[in-house]
TORDO-45070 format. One line per field, with one value per residue (C-alpha): residue number from 1; residue in one letter; z, x, y. Coordinates in steps of 0.2 Angstrom, whole numbers, plus 5000, padded with zeros to 4 digits. Layout:
nr <- (NUM,...)
rest <- (A,...)
c3 <- (Z,...)
c1 <- (X,...)
c2 <- (Y,...)
% end
This chain:
nr <- (1,2,3,4,5,6,7,8,9,10,11,12,13,14,15,16,17,18,19,20,21,22,23,24,25,26,27,28,29,30,31,32,33,34,35,36,37,38,39,40,41,42,43,44,45,46,47,48,49,50,51,52,53,54,55,56,57,58,59,60,61,62,63,64,65,66,67,68,69,70,71,72,73,74,75,76,77,78,79,80,81,82,83,84,85,86,87,88,89,90,91,92,93,94,95,96,97,98,99,100,101,102,103,104,105,106,107,108,109,110,111,112,113,114,115,116,117,118,119,120,121,122,123,124,125,126,127,128,129,130,131,132,133,134,135,136,137,138,139,140,141,142,143,144,145,146,147,148,149,150,151,152,153,154,155,156,157,158,159,160,161,162,163,164,165,166,167,168,169,170,171,172,173,174,175,176,177,178,179,180,181,182,183,184,185,186,187,188,189,190,191,192,193,194,195,196,197,198,199,200,201,202,203,204,205,206,207,208,209,210,211,212,213,214,215,216,217,218,219,220,221,222,223,224,225,226,227,228,229,230,231,232,233,234,235,236,237,238,239,240,241,242,243,244,245,246,247,248,249,250,251,252,253,254,255,256,257,258,259,260,261,262,263,264,265,266,267,268,269,270,271,272,273,274,275,276,277,278,279,280,281,282,283,284,285,286,287,288,289,290,291,292,293,294,295,296,297,298,299,300,301,302,303,304,305,306,307,308,309,310,311,312,313,314,315,316,317,318,319,320,321,322,323,324,325,326,327,328,329,330,331,332,333,334,335,336,337,338,339,340,341,342,343,344,345,346,347,348,349,350,351,352,353,354,355,356,357,358,359,360,361,362,363,364,365,366,367,368,369,370,371,372,373,374,375,376,377,378,379,380,381,382,383,384,385,386,387,388,389,390,391,392,393,394,395,396,397,398,399,400,401,402,403,404,405,406,407,408,409,410,411,412,413,414,415,416,417,418,419,420,421,422,423,424,425,426,427,428,429,430,431,432,433,434,435,436,437,438,439,440,441,442,443,444,445,446,447,448,449,450,451,452,453,454,455,456,457,458,459,460,461,462,463,464,465,466,467,468,469,470,471,472,473,474,475,476,477,478,479,480,481,482,483,484,485,486,487,488,489,490,491,492,493,494,495,496,497,498,499,500,501,502,503,504,505,506,507,508,509,510,511,512,513,514,515,516,517,518,519,520,521,522,523,524,525,526)
rest <- (M,A,K,L,A,A,Y,R,A,K,R,D,F,T,K,T,S,E,P,A,G,K,A,S,R,R,R,G,A,S,F,V,I,Q,K,H,D,A,S,R,L,H,Y,D,F,R,L,E,L,D,G,V,L,K,S,W,A,V,A,K,G,P,S,L,V,K,G,E,K,R,L,A,V,H,V,E,D,H,P,L,D,Y,G,D,F,E,G,T,I,P,E,G,Q,Y,G,G,G,T,V,M,L,W,D,R,G,T,W,E,P,E,G,D,P,H,E,G,Y,E,K,G,R,L,T,F,R,L,E,G,E,K,L,H,G,T,W,H,L,V,R,M,A,K,R,P,R,E,R,Q,E,S,W,L,L,I,K,A,D,D,A,D,A,R,S,E,D,D,P,D,I,L,D,E,A,P,L,S,V,K,T,G,R,S,L,E,E,I,A,P,G,H,A,V,K,S,T,A,K,R,K,A,S,A,K,K,A,P,S,V,T,T,E,Q,P,T,K,R,A,S,S,R,G,K,S,T,K,A,A,E,T,E,V,A,G,V,P,L,T,H,P,E,R,V,L,W,E,D,Q,D,L,T,K,Q,E,L,A,E,F,Y,A,G,I,A,D,W,L,L,P,H,L,A,N,R,P,L,T,L,I,R,C,P,G,G,A,E,K,K,C,F,V,Q,R,H,S,W,A,G,M,S,D,L,I,H,R,T,M,I,P,D,N,G,G,E,Q,E,A,L,T,V,T,D,I,Q,G,V,V,A,L,V,Q,S,G,A,L,E,M,H,V,W,G,A,T,L,A,D,L,E,R,P,D,R,L,I,F,D,F,D,P,G,E,G,V,E,W,P,R,V,I,E,G,A,V,A,V,R,E,R,L,K,G,L,G,L,E,S,F,V,K,T,T,G,G,K,G,L,H,V,V,V,P,L,K,P,K,A,L,W,K,D,A,L,A,F,T,R,E,I,A,E,A,M,A,A,D,E,P,D,R,Y,T,T,T,S,V,K,Q,E,R,E,G,R,I,F,I,D,Y,L,R,N,N,R,E,A,S,A,V,A,P,Y,S,T,R,S,R,P,G,A,P,V,A,T,P,V,A,W,E,E,L,S,P,D,L,K,P,N,G,F,T,V,E,N,L,G,R,R,L,A,S,L,K,R,D,P,W,A,G,M,S,K,V,D,Q,V,L,P,Q,R,Q,P,S,K,R,N,S,H,R,K)
c3 <- (5148,5147,5129,5133,5148,5140,5131,5148,5159,5148,5149,5163,5157,5170,5158,5140,5131,5123,5126,5140,5130,5133,5122,5111,5107,5090,5075,5064,5049,5052,5048,5052,5050,5061,5057,5073,5076,5092,5096,5076,5063,5058,5054,5065,5055,5063,5059,5069,5075,5090,5098,5097,5085,5081,5079,5069,5069,5051,5051,5034,5031,5018,5001,4985,4975,4971,4981,4991,5010,5024,5041,5053,5071,5080,5095,5109,5104,5105,5109,5095,5099,5097,5078,5080,5090,5084,5095,5105,5118,5131,5132,5145,5141,5131,5113,5117,5101,5088,5081,5064,5058,5040,5033,5038,5030,5030,5028,5020,5024,5012,5021,5041,5048,5065,5056,5046,5061,5071,5056,5053,5035,5033,5016,5014,5004,5010,5005,5013,5008,5003,5002,4992,4985,4991,5004,5014,5032,5034,5050,5050,5060,5078,5081,5098,5111,5100,5112,5098,5082,5066,5051,5033,5026,5007,4993,4981,4962,4957,4948,4964,4964,4957,4950,4957,4946,4952,4965,4983,4992,5008,4999,4988,5003,5018,5028,5040,5034,5049,5049,5034,5044,5044,5059,5061,5062,5074,5086,5100,5097,5079,5072,5083,5079,5061,5061,5071,5060,5044,5052,5057,5039,5032,5040,5029,5013,4999,4996,4981,4967,4965,4948,4937,4933,4944,4961,4970,4986,4998,5013,5025,5041,5044,5064,5072,5062,5048,5054,5050,5032,5019,4999,4989,5005,5009,5025,5024,5038,5039,5025,5028,5024,5010,4995,4984,4994,4979,4976,4994,4988,5001,5001,5003,4988,4978,4983,4978,4961,4957,4962,4951,4935,4939,4923,4913,4923,4927,4908,4908,4925,4931,4930,4924,4935,4943,4947,4959,4965,4983,4992,5009,5015,4999,4982,4989,5001,4998,4985,4980,4968,4975,4964,4978,4993,5010,5028,5032,5012,5011,5004,4991,4982,4975,4976,4961,4960,4941,4931,4932,4924,4929,4946,4952,4957,4965,4955,4962,4954,4957,4950,4956,4963,4980,4976,4968,4984,4995,4984,4988,5007,5005,4998,4979,4968,4952,4945,4931,4921,4910,4893,4895,4907,4920,4907,4896,4902,4889,4875,4875,4871,4870,4863,4868,4860,4873,4865,4879,4873,4879,4883,4871,4861,4859,4862,4844,4839,4851,4843,4826,4831,4839,4822,4812,4821,4818,4800,4800,4808,4796,4783,4791,4794,4813,4822,4836,4850,4859,4878,4887,4900,4914,4912,4896,4882,4874,4873,4857,4861,4849,4854,4848,4850,4862,4849,4847,4861,4869,4860,4844,4851,4857,4840,4831,4841,4840,4821,4820,4833,4825,4808,4813,4822,4806,4795,4805,4817,4821,4828,4836,4846,4853,4867,4885,4888,4894,4883,4868,4870,4870,4857,4852,4856,4864,4857,4871,4864,4879,4888,4876,4888,4899,4916,4909,4913,4907,4918,4917,4908,4920,4934,4944,4943,4958,4950,4954,4950,4952,4933,4926,4911,4899,4883,4870,4851,4837,4831,4849,4847,4846,4853,4865,4873,4886,4891,4909,4906,4913,4932,4946,4947,4929,4921,4928,4916,4902,4904,4906,4890,4879,4868,4865,4873,4862,4866,4865,4849,4856,4863,4846,4836,4829,4824,4826,4823,4804,4799,4800,4786,4791,4789,4776,4791,4799,4784,4780,4797,4798)
c1 <- (5112,5116,5112,5094,5093,5083,5070,5067,5065,5051,5041,5032,5033,5019,5008,5014,5018,5033,5049,5060,5074,5094,5108,5115,5133,5128,5134,5119,5111,5094,5082,5063,5050,5035,5020,5015,4998,5001,4997,5000,5003,5022,5034,5048,5064,5076,5094,5103,5120,5130,5117,5103,5091,5096,5079,5071,5053,5049,5034,5027,5036,5048,5046,5053,5054,5072,5079,5063,5068,5058,5061,5068,5069,5082,5074,5081,5089,5077,5081,5083,5068,5057,5060,5046,5034,5017,5002,4995,5003,4990,4984,4994,5010,5024,5020,5002,4993,4995,5010,5012,5027,5027,5043,5059,5075,5093,5103,5121,5131,5143,5159,5161,5143,5150,5160,5145,5133,5146,5148,5129,5128,5124,5123,5116,5106,5090,5084,5066,5049,5045,5059,5075,5090,5101,5096,5104,5102,5108,5109,5104,5112,5105,5093,5092,5083,5081,5081,5082,5092,5084,5089,5083,5078,5082,5080,5095,5093,5094,5084,5072,5068,5051,5045,5032,5019,5022,5011,5016,5023,5013,4997,5002,5008,4999,4998,5009,5023,5021,5002,4995,4983,4979,4981,4962,4964,4978,4969,4960,4942,4942,4940,4925,4916,4919,4912,4897,4893,4894,4884,4870,4869,4870,4854,4846,4854,4844,4846,4858,4853,4865,4872,4882,4896,4899,4893,4889,4880,4877,4889,4879,4872,4883,4884,4902,4907,4911,4929,4931,4925,4934,4933,4942,4951,4958,4954,4947,4948,4935,4925,4911,4923,4914,4926,4914,4902,4891,4888,4888,4901,4911,4928,4919,4908,4924,4933,4917,4916,4934,4932,4916,4926,4943,4943,4940,4953,4968,4973,4977,4984,4994,5013,5014,5023,5010,5007,4993,4982,4978,4964,4963,4950,4939,4939,4934,4948,4968,4974,4992,5003,5012,5024,5035,5031,5025,5024,5012,5010,5002,5013,5000,5006,5023,5039,5052,5069,5071,5086,5085,5099,5113,5105,5089,5072,5057,5041,5025,5014,5000,4997,4979,4963,4969,4983,4970,4958,4975,4976,4958,4962,4976,4965,4970,4956,4966,4977,4988,5000,5016,5015,5027,5027,5040,5045,5052,5052,5063,5051,5033,5020,5006,5007,4994,4987,4978,4966,4963,4951,4954,4940,4927,4929,4914,4913,4910,4926,4936,4928,4934,4951,4952,4945,4957,4972,4966,4964,4983,4988,4978,4987,5004,4997,4993,4977,4972,4958,4950,4944,4935,4945,4932,4938,4935,4945,4948,4964,4968,4979,4991,4996,5013,5025,5038,5053,5055,5064,5056,5065,5058,5041,5041,5047,5034,5019,5027,5028,5009,5004,5014,5008,4989,4993,5002,4988,4975,4981,4965,4960,4975,4990,5005,5008,5002,5002,4984,4982,4988,4974,4959,4947,4959,4963,4980,4987,4997,5011,5022,5014,5025,5040,5047,5041,5025,5009,4991,4975,4972,4956,4943,4951,4940,4944,4945,4931,4913,4902,4914,4918,4928,4940,4932,4936,4923,4921,4925,4907,4901,4908,4895,4889,4878,4892,4901,4919,4914,4898,4903,4903,4905,4885,4882,4897,4890,4875,4886,4898,4883,4875,4891,4891,4910,4924,4928,4946,4946,4957,4971,4981,4981,4986,5005,5011,5028,5032,5035,5052,5055,5064,5077,5075,5085,5093,5098,5104,5117,5125,5142)
c2 <- (4993,5012,5011,5007,5018,5032,5019,5010,5027,5032,5015,5006,4987,4982,4992,4991,4975,4982,4972,4978,4970,4972,4977,4964,4959,4951,4960,4961,4972,4972,4987,4989,5002,5003,5013,5021,5029,5039,5057,5059,5046,5042,5030,5024,5020,5009,5003,4989,4995,4990,4979,4991,4999,5017,5025,5040,5046,5050,5061,5058,5041,5037,5042,5034,5049,5053,5068,5071,5075,5068,5075,5061,5065,5056,5047,5035,5018,5003,4985,4973,4963,4979,4975,4961,4972,4975,4979,4993,5003,5008,5027,5036,5027,5034,5033,5027,5020,5006,5000,4990,4981,4990,4984,4974,4968,4971,4986,4988,5004,5012,5014,5014,5016,5021,5036,5040,5041,5052,5064,5063,5057,5038,5031,5014,5001,4993,4976,4975,4967,4985,4997,4993,5003,5016,5030,5044,5049,5067,5077,5094,5109,5110,5125,5134,5125,5109,5095,5080,5080,5083,5072,5070,5054,5055,5041,5040,5041,5023,5010,5008,5027,5033,5050,5061,5053,5036,5029,5032,5017,5022,5020,5005,4995,5001,4983,4974,4963,4952,4948,4957,4968,4986,4998,4997,4978,4978,4989,4980,4976,4980,4962,4959,4975,4973,4956,4960,4974,4963,4949,4961,4969,4951,4946,4959,4953,4945,4927,4923,4910,4897,4895,4882,4880,4897,4893,4909,4902,4914,4914,4926,4921,4906,4910,4910,4895,4906,4909,4890,4891,4881,4882,4869,4863,4880,4888,4906,4918,4932,4924,4936,4951,4962,4965,4974,4985,4989,4971,4965,4952,4943,4934,4917,4921,4926,4910,4900,4909,4904,4887,4885,4891,4882,4873,4888,4900,4888,4885,4905,4906,4891,4891,4910,4924,4934,4952,4955,4968,4966,4975,4967,4979,4978,4986,5003,5003,5004,4992,4989,4980,4964,4955,4946,4935,4943,4938,4925,4920,4902,4889,4885,4901,4896,4906,4903,4912,4918,4925,4944,4956,4944,4941,4933,4940,4931,4926,4921,4907,4896,4878,4874,4880,4879,4892,4904,4902,4906,4922,4926,4924,4936,4949,4947,4956,4955,4942,4948,4936,4936,4932,4917,4902,4896,4883,4897,4914,4921,4917,4923,4911,4925,4942,4956,4972,4981,4994,5007,5020,5039,5052,5053,5036,5026,5007,5002,5011,5000,4985,4991,4994,4976,4969,4980,4972,4955,4958,4965,4949,4938,4945,4940,4922,4924,4919,4930,4929,4943,4946,4960,4967,4971,4990,5000,4991,4975,4964,4955,4939,4931,4913,4908,4893,4900,4902,4921,4932,4946,4960,4952,4951,4969,4975,4966,4972,4990,4989,4984,4997,5011,5007,5007,5024,5031,5025,5033,5045,5052,5036,5028,5033,5023,5036,5034,5053,5057,5073,5063,5050,5061,5055,5041,5024,5020,5003,4998,4985,4988,4973,4963,4965,4951,4957,4966,4958,4959,4954,4935,4928,4926,4936,4949,4967,4978,4990,4994,4980,4965,4964,4950,4949,4937,4928,4930,4924,4937,4936,4940,4958,4970,4987,4976,4967,4979,4978,4977,4969,4951,4950,4938,4939,4934,4924,4908,4910,4914,4899,4887,4893,4891,4877,4880,4889,4904,4901,4882,4882,4893,4878,4870,4885,4881,4898,4908,4927,4930,4934,4953,4962,4973,4992,5001,5010,4994,4985,4999,4998,4990)
% end
């Protein structure tokens, strides 16, 4: 009881829905981080120790940048059941504001945690849904008249650390691990106001022509029953939510788009590990990368444990259109796939050359680059296919029988790309450094690594216009064909007009990587 005296003294439990709780005798190792929009936004970092949650208020939130120090003010212990709390603390109450469960998992201290806590230096590993790896909590010297201890939360230098140029985890993964909601959606009345606003604007929206095989039927003006909408047998919540504001394109319309092109999409998507770009608030709001499962994820999205550097990691896959609609329900606007299937993850069945133009490169030169690599591949007896990316470039795809290992696939694609860059250095480069790419095309061969991915054929992109990555025939490549020209709006007309799938022959191609000749340098090694 004494451990939680300060916690209880600050709260009126007849007014706040926070748990009163009690200290526990269990020996656990949970941690939670709660995003707390009180008088100012901060993140509450909590470690389970001695039956309570030891707690620190981290003003700027945790940083994955190695060595970066984040001020963490030590606050009162919280009860263990506070670790599941998400909601709004009433105004006028201590900590009044909205609380989101931002991350949770387990922690493992190095050495004796009690000794470390007393000495003011805790080193531990986190295994959460968002945060991983080793961290330090270090107590600072107390200043005069300082009422609360100041600590520093620091990310250690390990495989989970990031550089300053990498995405900020707070922007990359802003939503609740418990409910998938934003702070605004957790706040009282938000969902009602948002829905009412969208329904009002929907009445003014023009009607949408139904297309085949892509059925983009209007989902506007469906009254209050919209919350019960199903697509391909999968329930959609907030089907009226606009995902591309410039197109006024809703979640329901995206789900119906995929359902209409299922036969085109699934052969390139099913049973391949996924990397998702999730934008629950829409393409113009915060988006983040998702490779592993999350709280509340549909069972239609499959979790598979796969080998990883002597251990295991989780991979996400779908097998049918219901799984794709479940991805839409979770705000996935882009689906990227590995170059291998679950049946043989160690041997790719597709290689990719990504032609990514730098500033000042005209579209016809990108086409010339794709055609040039096609000719080089032909000279080696390899057939290739091409698709627009929905961005600025093209992907040249080489189907293979899964015989070669990833290291051989990477070496092969690197040699091709480097040869093109050496032959025409004013046109091509194999470096991703932005300054080096100006006026040249970056040939990205690094997608041919085991865990690398590329946007799936017929996946949308989280970019203006709702563009779609689209397979095309080689003879279709022309200055009139734009890399982002196919969209949710017009793809149906294209597919309906095709006499033949431009990638129809891909599954019938029987080819393997050509035998590589060892370099002189390698042949002299002993």
